Backbone as CSV, one residue per row, in Angstrom:
resi,resn,N_x,N_y,N_z,CA_x,CA_y,CA_z,C_x,C_y,C_z
1,MET,-3.644,-0.983,3.875,-2.412,-0.159,3.648,-3.200,0.185,2.205
2,SER,-2.837,1.678,1.626,-3.221,1.961,0.501,-2.068,2.727,-0.129
3,THR,-1.567,2.228,-1.668,-0.899,2.992,-2.200,-1.143,3.513,-3.582
4,HIS,-1.223,4.953,-3.138,-1.946,5.535,-4.526,-3.275,5.042,-4.746
5,GLY,-3.963,5.069,-3.598,-5.315,4.777,-3.867,-5.794,3.401,-4.118
6,ARG,-4.619,2.380,-4.558,-5.008,0.993,-4.672,-4.743,0.432,-3.055
7,LYS,-5.454,-0.785,-2.724,-5.085,-1.563,-2.234,-4.188,-2.882,-2.453
8,THR,-3.554,-2.879,-1.299,-2.219,-4.030,-1.719,-2.375,-5.277,-0.835
9,ILE,-1.813,-6.439,-0.894,-1.300,-7.270,-0.247,-0.434,-7.186,0.479
10,ARG,-0.021,-7.725,1.791,1.065,-7.550,2.503,1.110,-8.463,3.866
11,SER,2.246,-8.733,4.225,2.826,-9.281,5.175,3.721,-8.695,5.811
12,LEU,3.619,-8.424,6.787,4.745,-7.742,7.914,5.078,-8.646,8.978
13,ARG,6.328,-9.043,9.040,6.639,-10.019,9.853,5.604,-10.691,10.815
14,GLY,5.141,-11.613,10.238,4.219,-12.496,11.078,2.651,-11.893,10.855
15,ILE,2.462,-11.088,10.095,1.164,-10.366,10.102,0.540,-10.693,8.607
16,TYR,-0.658,-11.265,8.472,-1.003,-11.497,6.887,-2.348,-10.847,7.247
17,ILE,-2.471,-9.820,6.397,-3.768,-9.017,6.201,-4.838,-9.592,5.089
18,HIS,-6.029,-9.929,5.320,-6.618,-11.049,4.322,-7.306,-10.018,3.749
19,ARG,-7.268,-10.259,2.291,-8.280,-9.387,1.127,-9.438,-10.157,0.751
20,PRO,-10.148,-9.371,0.432,-11.302,-9.920,0.241,-11.280,-11.115,-0.951
21,ILE,-11.972,-12.056,-1.016,-11.823,-12.986,-1.845,-12.429,-12.510,-3.055
22,GLY,-12.024,-13.186,-4.513,-13.179,-12.735,-5.363,-13.168,-11.310,-5.996
23,GLU,-12.390,-10.397,-5.311,-12.409,-8.993,-5.838,-11.162,-8.870,-6.845
24,GLU,-11.580,-8.504,-8.090,-10.636,-8.353,-8.950,-9.838,-7.223,-8.545
25,VAL,-8.527,-7.039,-9.103,-7.449,-5.888,-8.717,-6.969,-5.587,-10.048
26,ARG,-7.110,-4.674,-10.560,-6.687,-4.333,-12.013,-5.530,-3.502,-11.538
27,ALA,-4.696,-3.729,-12.476,-3.271,-3.122,-13.158,-3.074,-2.809,-14.437
28,ILE,-1.931,-1.866,-14.567,-1.907,-1.303,-16.372,-1.737,-2.722,-17.066
29,SER,-0.885,-3.618,-16.923,-0.934,-4.789,-17.606,-1.895,-5.842,-17.605
30,GLY,-2.837,-5.657,-16.633,-3.938,-6.637,-16.409,-4.492,-6.917,-14.884
31,SER,-4.749,-7.964,-14.518,-5.517,-8.258,-12.965,-4.885,-9.423,-12.353
32,TYR,-5.356,-9.389,-11.137,-5.202,-10.643,-10.332,-6.550,-10.556,-9.366
33,THR,-6.923,-11.789,-9.173,-8.193,-11.810,-8.102,-8.004,-13.157,-7.259
34,LEU,-8.052,-12.782,-5.997,-7.821,-14.011,-5.224,-9.120,-15.085,-5.305
35,GLU,-8.667,-16.211,-5.339,-10.125,-17.143,-5.499,-10.391,-17.903,-3.648
36,LYS,-9.339,-18.482,-3.041,-9.751,-18.953,-1.923,-8.340,-18.933,-1.035
37,GLU,-8.805,-19.144,0.560,-7.994,-19.257,1.453,-7.977,-20.741,1.657
38,MET,-6.777,-21.400,1.980,-6.780,-22.687,2.482,-6.131,-22.524,4.215
39,LYS,-6.631,-23.622,4.900,-5.656,-24.075,6.166,-5.376,-25.517,5.713
40,LEU,-3.851,-25.460,5.450,-3.499,-26.891,4.895,-2.576,-27.365,6.301
41,PRO,-2.861,-28.700,6.665,-2.719,-29.379,7.895,-1.127,-29.913,7.376
42,HIS,-0.048,-29.593,8.220,1.295,-29.842,7.816,1.996,-30.131,9.025
43,ALA,2.705,-31.332,9.134,3.600,-31.368,10.350,2.903,-31.007,11.870
44,ASP,1.624,-31.581,12.038,0.783,-31.213,13.337,0.736,-29.371,13.298
45,ARG,0.730,-28.754,12.446,-0.122,-27.509,12.469,-0.427,-27.056,11.331
46,GLU,-1.062,-25.859,11.154,-1.734,-25.585,9.855,-0.981,-24.273,9.210
47,VAL,-0.974,-24.671,7.712,-0.365,-23.579,7.041,-1.338,-22.429,5.873
48,LEU,-1.319,-21.466,6.196,-2.083,-20.485,5.371,-1.702,-20.294,3.929
49,VAL,-2.366,-20.801,3.010,-2.238,-21.021,1.473,-3.329,-20.066,0.974
50,VAL,-3.044,-19.348,0.224,-3.992,-18.447,-0.500,-3.459,-18.600,-1.915
51,LEU,-4.838,-18.805,-2.691,-4.844,-19.070,-4.038,-5.409,-18.219,-5.013
52,GLY,-5.087,-17.712,-6.291,-5.531,-16.742,-7.064,-5.108,-17.217,-8.404
53,HIS,-5.679,-16.274,-9.331,-5.262,-16.364,-10.902,-4.575,-14.735,-10.924
54,ALA,-4.111,-14.883,-12.206,-3.733,-13.539,-12.713,-4.047,-13.692,-14.502
55,PHE,-3.742,-12.272,-15.067,-4.337,-12.483,-16.372,-3.589,-10.994,-16.781
56,ILE,-2.695,-11.392,-17.416,-1.954,-10.047,-18.491,-2.845,-10.069,-19.695
57,ASP,-3.339,-9.148,-19.724,-4.555,-8.622,-21.052,-4.397,-7.579,-21.513
58,SER,-3.815,-6.551,-21.006,-3.384,-5.208,-21.705,-2.325,-4.734,-21.663
59,SER,-1.323,-5.486,-21.966,0.234,-5.618,-22.129,0.550,-5.372,-23.846
60,CYS,1.706,-4.468,-23.713,2.223,-4.487,-25.050,2.764,-5.523,-25.692
61,CYS,3.136,-6.434,-24.804,4.172,-7.729,-25.098,3.286,-9.048,-25.484
62,GLY,1.825,-9.059,-25.374,0.995,-10.067,-25.691,-0.042,-10.279,-24.284
63,VAL,-0.473,-11.648,-24.083,-1.335,-11.883,-23.153,-0.772,-13.380,-22.569
64,ALA,-1.131,-13.354,-21.147,-0.847,-14.406,-20.600,-1.978,-14.841,-19.377
65,GLY,-2.043,-16.129,-18.595,-2.184,-15.935,-17.638,-1.735,-17.170,-16.627
66,CYS,-2.288,-17.375,-15.306,-1.500,-18.148,-14.287,-2.360,-18.668,-13.214
67,ARG,-2.209,-19.306,-12.580,-2.881,-19.717,-11.235,-1.764,-19.775,-10.505
68,TYR,-1.953,-19.222,-9.107,-1.035,-19.310,-8.299,-1.319,-19.211,-6.828
69,ALA,-0.182,-19.845,-5.852,-0.507,-19.651,-4.583,0.328,-19.144,-3.692
70,PHE,0.293,-18.277,-3.001,1.141,-17.803,-2.010,1.061,-18.518,-0.654
71,VAL,2.169,-18.481,0.042,2.091,-19.167,1.416,2.478,-18.105,2.610
72,PRO,1.536,-17.211,3.048,2.417,-16.381,4.266,2.946,-17.251,5.340
73,GLY,2.466,-18.362,5.508,3.012,-19.213,6.689,2.430,-20.018,7.515
74,TYR,2.780,-20.557,8.504,2.136,-21.193,9.586,1.235,-20.413,10.404
75,LEU,0.066,-20.794,10.801,-0.913,-19.982,11.122,-0.639,-19.865,12.921
76,GLN,-0.575,-18.780,13.310,-0.432,-18.827,15.098,-1.764,-18.176,15.270
77,GLY,-2.378,-17.282,14.520,-3.801,-17.099,14.855,-4.538,-16.845,13.932
78,TRP,-5.786,-16.843,13.911,-6.703,-17.012,12.746,-7.795,-15.678,13.330
79,HIS,-7.534,-14.709,12.384,-8.494,-13.505,12.302,-8.322,-12.863,13.824
80,ASP,-7.176,-12.962,14.492,-7.061,-12.328,15.772,-7.323,-10.883,16.017
81,ARG,-7.595,-10.153,14.827,-7.963,-8.811,14.835,-8.475,-8.258,13.447
82,LYS,-8.805,-7.052,13.321,-9.112,-6.092,12.495,-8.083,-5.050,11.983
83,ASN,-7.890,-4.574,10.937,-7.062,-3.672,10.578,-7.704,-2.305,10.704
84,GLU,-6.871,-1.219,10.432,-7.573,0.191,10.611,-8.871,0.242,9.179
85,ASP,-8.812,-0.299,8.090,-9.728,-0.567,7.117,-10.862,-1.691,7.485
86,GLY,-10.831,-2.374,8.613,-11.902,-3.447,9.040,-11.521,-4.964,8.330
87,LEU,-10.397,-4.972,7.740,-10.071,-6.509,7.344,-9.327,-7.191,8.184
88,PRO,-9.978,-8.475,8.177,-9.472,-9.210,9.191,-7.876,-9.586,9.336
89,VAL,-7.112,-9.700,10.216,-5.474,-9.971,10.279,-4.923,-10.939,11.271
90,SER,-4.406,-12.011,10.683,-4.008,-13.412,11.065,-2.536,-13.212,11.335
91,THR,-2.304,-13.936,12.615,-0.625,-14.260,12.767,0.058,-15.131,12.075
92,VAL,1.270,-15.253,11.356,1.841,-16.453,10.526,3.198,-16.247,11.412
93,GLU,4.056,-17.354,11.160,5.223,-18.170,10.957,5.915,-18.074,9.850
94,ALA,6.886,-17.473,8.929,7.255,-18.005,7.816,7.759,-19.520,7.555
95,VAL,7.317,-20.028,6.581,8.028,-21.512,6.731,9.685,-21.435,5.854
96,ARG,10.236,-21.437,6.748,11.847,-20.935,5.891,12.683,-22.262,5.863
97,ASP,12.159,-23.294,6.201,12.748,-24.533,5.679,12.706,-25.255,4.467
98,ARG,13.588,-25.170,3.483,13.431,-25.836,2.285,12.795,-27.306,2.240
99,ALA,12.948,-27.985,2.972,12.473,-29.240,2.590,10.959,-29.180,3.146
100,GLU,10.662,-28.403,4.091,9.205,-28.033,4.463,8.875,-27.364,3.495
101,GLN,9.022,-26.756,2.910,8.632,-25.895,1.416,8.196,-26.644,0.723
102,ARG,8.731,-27.817,0.189,8.900,-28.876,-0.819,7.587,-29.504,-0.260
103,ALA,7.643,-30.251,0.649,6.608,-30.878,1.120,5.185,-30.013,1.164
104,ILE,5.042,-28.781,1.178,4.028,-28.122,1.227,3.679,-28.179,-0.166
105,GLU,4.696,-27.598,-1.086,4.206,-27.136,-2.554,3.503,-28.647,-2.932
106,GLU,4.075,-29.801,-2.678,3.566,-31.028,-3.149,2.172,-31.387,-2.708
107,ALA,1.870,-30.906,-1.327,0.210,-31.159,-1.291,-0.294,-30.227,-1.636
108,ILE,0.010,-28.660,-1.931,-0.841,-28.030,-2.540,-0.873,-28.627,-4.288
109,ARG,-0.118,-28.736,-4.764,-0.168,-29.263,-5.853,-1.002,-30.743,-6.100
110,GLY,-1.207,-31.241,-5.304,-1.725,-32.573,-4.980,-3.480,-31.989,-4.956
111,GLN,-3.591,-31.142,-4.693,-5.113,-30.670,-4.329,-5.479,-29.678,-5.581
112,GLU,-4.787,-28.750,-5.904,-5.049,-27.661,-6.819,-3.963,-27.641,-7.888
113,LEU,-4.254,-27.430,-9.123,-3.630,-27.074,-10.398,-3.209,-25.659,-10.351
114,ILE,-1.571,-25.629,-10.093,-1.294,-24.309,-9.516,0.267,-24.170,-10.599
115,GLN,0.339,-23.161,-11.230,1.524,-22.693,-11.797,2.659,-22.521,-11.353
116,SER,2.453,-21.370,-9.693,3.552,-20.764,-9.184,3.350,-21.120,-7.752
117,ILE,4.195,-21.159,-7.069,3.872,-20.995,-5.372,5.012,-20.396,-4.968
118,GLU,4.633,-19.306,-4.137,5.562,-18.541,-3.496,5.390,-18.675,-1.964
119,PHE,6.403,-18.765,-1.366,6.379,-18.439,0.306,6.767,-17.295,0.848
120,TRP,6.298,-16.432,1.658,6.676,-14.832,2.175,7.627,-15.292,3.142
């Protein structure tokens, strides 16, 4: 998917398009970089977790940074196909149960130093 010449991360109803790891994406106020993808075992399933870091370094309001994780969901298919840009596409199921989200957050924080975790 392209938005005004920029590539974006997206998840469309059970679809996760894998972006290149280590590629810096610049924006008006800073940048983000995806560091790695993890298949985290949870409740006899695997959860896709994507880790990255972001820097706000060209903002009028100061500088900041954080390390984050986002969770597209339970893996139903890994790299099932490629999209029109040749990027791998996986099938995921969103983690909707709050107790499961808390358990997954705890597992991520047990392995990684993360400031923010978002579920899709």
